[in-house]
Phi, psi and omega in degrees: 000117184267154179223129180283135185297329181294329177291321178294323178296318178297325178296316179295331181269006178058042180236021179276151171281165179304321180292324178291324177297319178296323177297317177299316181298320178295321180295318179295319182290338185286337185203129179300327180296327177297316181296319180296317181296315182296324178298318179295320179292325177295324176295318178296314181299324182293342179298338177300324179276325182297330184298338181286337189243341187276158172296131185304319181293321180295312181293326178299317178295321178300315181296318180297319178295318180297314180298317180297318181296319179297319180294319178297318180293323179296320178295317179297324181293337181281349180285170182292332182277126179272120183256357182239140182277011178221166188302112182295329180301321178296316182301313186279333174296313180293318178298321179295320178298316180297317179299318178299318182290328189254328194301311181295318180300310183295320182301308184291322180291319180291333179277004176075039179239073186293345182277354180265122182249101181292149182255141173252137179237129178244131177243122182264122180292164175300140177082005181231165173211152182222165174234151176208162178245126183278169183303335181266010181080006172293135178261139182227132171254133181242132182272176182303145177053043177250140173246128185228131181236133179213153181279156176292329177221128178288150180289172182286341186259326182205174177239096186252131176230167181234137183231133171228095186140227180225137177215146172249130188242131167248096190274127176291142186284135175202095187297336182268354183221093182300150174259124186237129174249120180256142175214178183288340182244318185232151171236141182237136179233125182220168174251322178184113188191181176234128181203158175252137178230128182234119184210072177273150178300143175066019177228159173297143179260152181212153172229125181241125186263129176262317181216153175079212179220145176225151175252122183247128177231144174289149184298334180279355177081003184273346184226146177209138177221148171248122185263145169253165181308143181069020173247155183224133173259129180238133182232136171218159181296333183273321185255355181073210183258121181237155182251133174241137182249167177057042176269135178281108182295336178295326176292320182296329182255009183299335179297337181294340176250016174093358180277162172239118183233132180226124178240112179052047181258146177292155178297327178297318179292321177296317180298321179298318177293321179295322178300317181291320183292316188253003178055053179234171175245126183241130177242127179255126180271115178102125181294325180299317179292321180299328182267358176294140187254145183226155172232122183197162180214136185228143180284171189302318187270008179292134182275165178296325178296319179294322179295313180296321178296322178295317178294326179295329181296344176287352182060030177246348182207161175227170182206159173224137180248126176233093186057248183259011178248134183233133176246127178248128182233165178292143185294000000 
């Protein structure tokens, strides 16, 4: 029984859904070695809290011993002799993720440098999505092929994170400390609200507001909008920042529950989302077809073949599938 390391990290961070917790429990029950491994990782994760109370020199020695032990075990796992009754690659992949998330934070905090805020970076693979809870209790959903960076401790003046991809945010309210999302095209500033932000490279960027108010500015500083619920800001290098009204925010965040929803979207934009969801490559023949717009919605378990067949029924396009490569042509 295999277990993906990102799910284990979410479990340690207390950000799993009830169904994911049950999956973890089944995995632990399947093999005693799984339970032992998870116990060791929980001890490591708990060091985040211990650093606040322990003597810095003592905790520093603990961390050094732990790091040395992980490196020794990793070297041993690379030998021809298998010493673990479960997939060692999973163990060290997950341990490596934990070390990346904790090592810089613990080092600086244990060394008595509270002004240094180490950054954590999460990369979501194609075809997956994850949820996490930030240090201020803000909840974040991250879509496929998204990179998200956040500090281990927010500064005294603001709560700044960085997004490259798509995220849905439920921001905890703090009137004295704004929550800021930075990206290559748009920046968003809020106090406490719910919104979706989509900012993939080489695509138009958008912010869709579900609750509260947000301030959206273009990264070049030339454009600014303040959104009310059910409004959307869209930015591109050619058209600048534009406002759309009467947007259904439930459609904008439907991806968080596995759905795919498109309202008056170009085929090129739909293809980009399908590539991320199904880890495929899609080529559209003809610029006119790429800019043709569609409205459709698909449930979580819908396959790529079913989606393409549904689009074909519009009699506006055809397609051919060759393993992981898809060609779309005019009908």
